[in-house]
C-alpha positions in Angstrom: 4.5 21.1 -21.3 6.5 22.1 -18.1 5.3 25.5 -16.8 6.5 27.5 -13.8 3.8 29.3 -11.8 3.2 30.8 -8.5 0.0 31.7 -6.5 -0.9 35.2 -5.5 1.3 35.2 -2.4 4.5 34.2 -4.8 4.4 30.6 -3.5 6.2 28.6 -6.5 5.3 25.6 -8.3 5.7 23.7 -11.4 2.7 22.5 -13.5 3.3 19.3 -15.6 0.9 18.4 -18.5 1.6 15.4 -21.0 -0.6 13.1 -22.9 -0.7 10.5 -20.1 -0.8 12.6 -16.8 -0.8 16.1 -15.0 1.1 17.2 -12.0 2.0 20.1 -9.7 5.3 20.4 -7.6 6.0 23.0 -5.1 9.6 24.2 -5.0 9.2 24.5 -1.1 9.7 20.8 -0.2 10.0 19.5 -3.7 6.5 18.6 -2.9 4.3 16.9 -5.4 1.0 17.8 -4.4 -1.0 16.8 -7.4 -0.9 13.9 -9.8 -3.7 12.8 -12.2 -3.7 10.1 -15.0 -6.0 10.9 -17.8 -9.5 9.4 -17.3 -8.6 8.6 -13.7 -9.3 10.4 -10.3 -6.4 12.1 -8.6 -4.0 9.7 -7.1 -2.9 12.0 -4.3 -5.1 13.5 -1.7 -4.8 17.2 -0.7 -6.6 18.8 2.2 -8.9 21.6 1.4 -7.3 23.6 4.2 -3.7 23.0 3.1 -1.2 25.8 3.6 0.6 27.0 0.6 2.8 29.5 2.5 6.6 29.9 3.1 7.8 27.8 6.0 4.5 25.8 6.5 4.3 22.2 5.4 1.6 21.2 2.7 -1.0 18.9 4.1 -1.3 16.2 1.3 0.4 15.0 -1.7 4.0 13.5 -1.1 5.9 15.4 1.6 9.4 14.6 2.0 10.6 13.8 5.6 14.5 14.3 5.8 16.6 14.3 7.6 14.5 12.3 10.3 10.9 10.9 10.5 8.7 11.8 13.1 10.3 13.6 16.0 13.9 14.3 16.5 15.3 11.8 18.8 17.9 14.1 20.3 15.6 17.4 20.3 11.9 16.9 20.1 11.4 20.4 19.7 12.8 20.5 16.4 10.3 20.3 13.3 8.2 17.2 13.0 9.7 15.1 10.1 12.6 17.2 9.5 13.5 20.6 7.6 13.3 19.3 3.9 9.6 19.8 3.5 9.7 23.5 4.3 13.0 24.4 2.5 13.4 25.9 -0.9 14.7 23.2 -3.3 16.5 24.1 -6.6 15.4 22.6 -10.1 18.4 20.9 -11.7 16.7 19.3 -14.5 13.5 19.5 -16.5 13.1 17.0 -19.3 10.1 15.9 -21.6 11.3 12.4 -22.4 8.5 11.8 -24.7 4.8 13.0 -25.3 3.6 11.0 -22.3 6.5 11.2 -19.9 8.2 14.1 -18.1 11.2 14.0 -15.7 12.0 16.7 -13.0 14.9 16.7 -10.8 15.0 19.0 -7.7 18.1 19.3 -5.2 18.5 20.4 -1.5 21.9 21.2 0.0 22.8 22.7 3.4 22.4 26.3 4.3 22.6 28.3 7.4 19.0 27.1 8.4 19.6 23.5 8.0 23.0 23.6 9.6 21.5 25.0 12.9 19.1 22.1 13.1 21.5 19.3 11.8 25.1 20.1 11.6 26.1 17.9 8.8 26.9 18.4 4.8 24.7 16.5 2.5 23.5 16.5 -1.2 19.7 15.5 -1.6 18.0 15.1 -5.0 14.3 14.1 -5.8 13.8 12.4 -9.1 10.3 12.6 -10.4 9.0 10.8 -13.6 5.5 11.7 -14.4 3.6 9.6 -17.0 0.9 6.7 -17.0 2.9 5.6 -13.8 4.5 7.9 -11.2 8.0 7.1 -9.9 9.7 9.4 -7.2 13.2 8.5 -5.8 14.9 10.5 -2.8 18.7 10.2 -3.2 20.9 11.3 -0.1 24.5 11.4 -0.3 26.8 11.9 2.7 29.3 14.9 1.7 30.7 15.3 5.1 33.9 13.8 6.5 31.9 12.0 9.4 29.0 9.4 9.2 25.3 10.5 9.8 22.1 8.7 10.5 19.0 9.5 8.5 15.3 8.4 8.9 13.4 9.4 5.8 10.1 8.9 4.1 8.0 9.7 1.0 4.9 10.6 3.0 2.3 9.6 0.4 -1.3 10.6 1.0 -3.6 8.5 -1.4 -7.0 9.8 -2.3 -9.7 7.4 -1.7 -13.5 7.4 -2.5 -14.3 6.6 1.3 -12.3 5.1 4.0 -15.0 2.5 4.5 -14.3 1.3 0.9 -10.7 0.6 1.1 -8.4 -2.2 2.0 -4.7 -2.7 2.0 -3.1 -5.9 0.8 0.6 -6.9 0.8 1.3 -6.6 4.7 -0.4 -9.9 5.9 1.5 -11.7 8.8 4.0 -8.8 8.9 5.1 -7.4 12.2 4.2 -3.7 12.9 5.0 -1.2 15.6 1.7 0.5 16.8 2.7 3.9 17.9 -0.7 4.6 19.6 -0.5 1.5 21.8 3.4 1.5 21.8 3.7 -2.2 21.1 4.3 -4.7 18.3 1.8 -6.8 16.8 1.3 -9.0 13.8 -0.9 -8.1 11.0 -3.9 -10.6 10.5 -5.3 -10.6 6.9 -5.9 -7.2 5.0 -5.8 -3.9 6.6 -9.1 -2.1 7.1 -9.2 1.4 8.5 -12.1 1.7 11.1 -10.0 3.9 13.7 -7.2 6.0 14.1 -4.2 4.2 12.7 -0.3 4.9 13.1 1.8 1.8 12.3 5.1 1.1 11.1 5.3 -2.2 9.3 8.5 -4.2 9.1 10.0 -5.9 6.1 6.7 -5.4 3.8 6.3 -7.0 0.5 7.8 -5.4 -2.5 4.3 -4.6 -3.8 1.5 -3.2 -1.6 -2.0 -3.1 -3.2 -4.5 -0.4 -2.2 -8.0 -1.7 -3.1 -10.8 1.2 -3.5 -14.1 -0.2 -4.8 -13.2 -1.4 -8.3 -9.8 0.5 -8.4 -6.6 -1.1 -7.6 -3.4 1.2 -7.0 0.0 -0.8 -6.7 3.0 0.7 -4.7 6.4 -0.9 -5.4 9.2 0.5 -3.1 13.0 0.1 -3.0 15.6 1.2 -0.5 13.1 0.6 2.3 12.3 -1.9 5.0 9.5 -0.2 6.6 6.2 1.2 5.6 4.1 3.6 7.5 0.2 3.3 7.4 -1.6 6.2 8.9 -5.1 7.8 9.2 -5.8 10.4 11.9 -9.5 9.6 12.2 -12.1 11.7 13.9 -10.5 13.6 16.9 -7.2 14.1 15.5 -8.5 15.6 12.3 -10.3 18.1 14.3 -7.1 19.1 16.1 -5.4 19.9 12.7 -5.6 23.3 11.6 -4.8 22.4 8.1 -7.4 19.6 7.8 -11.2 19.6 7.6 -13.0 17.6 10.4 -14.1 14.9 7.6 -10.8 14.9 5.8 -9.9 11.6 7.3 -12.5 9.9 5.2 -11.0 10.6 1.9 -7.4 9.7 2.6 -5.1 7.1 3.7 -1.1 7.3 4.1 1.0 4.5 2.8 4.5 5.9 3.3 7.6 4.3 2.0 10.3 5.0 4.6 13.3 4.2 6.5 11.6 4.4 10.0 12.4 3.3 13.4 15.1 0.5 13.2 15.2 1.0 9.3 17.1 4.3 9.8 20.4 4.2 7.8 23.8 5.4 8.6 25.7 6.7 5.9 29.4 6.9 5.9 31.4 9.8 4.2 30.5 9.9 0.4 28.1 7.1 0.9 24.5 7.3 -0.7 21.2 6.0 -0.2 18.0 5.9 -2.6 14.5 5.7 -1.3 12.2 4.9 -4.2 8.5 4.5 -4.7 6.6 3.7 -8.1 3.0 3.8 -8.3 0.5 2.4 -11.1 -3.0 1.6 -11.6 -4.1 -2.2 -12.1 
């Protein structure tokens, strides 16, 4: 079942329920902020203080970072992670493929607001398949007559039982840029989160595994040679108005991305697809 709903403030979202899973997608930002497989805990973390307001990004779920990731290199005063996550997207297609699989496609095109921040023409679609597994693909096409560079991400917040219970496998011996120390290091063994972490891993393996007690979640990605691992920890959580002070304990971000040197230049009429697939076991 696909239902269009809205909160009391008219903030619109889509609710999906099928025999395998349930999900919620905000039209602002094409933002998947809830996904839960039957008989499982929610895969995605959502802040108890998240904003569901026009023009404000939602803390949690899978924010879409486009056309830049992090700060804009040319004008740091522009919004962090670009404008896509606060723009209203258009629903292009809704399809119940079968009793346990639902397909939603949303689209973003240039408007007066986007052109003031980024003077290019583009066509962006987000394809989401909701079932026992979750698939999300961000497709960017350059519809301009000149090339442009994009630095994008599927900024996934995973819900975890407690940060002390998790480990991340699949990034052993991979180089990463540590944004906190501003240096490059090599990962030694599994990743454990015991302090603030803000890293961009280079050439990650095709499958990344998040272990949380007895639960195993696999992330497979395409169109990406970088993976961001992020947890704000104690002090930064206190500084975020849309995050509770202990929110860091029940989340970790593994972000399928085209970050830093993995930014992509698209020639006129060229496209790029960034895809992430999530499954249990």
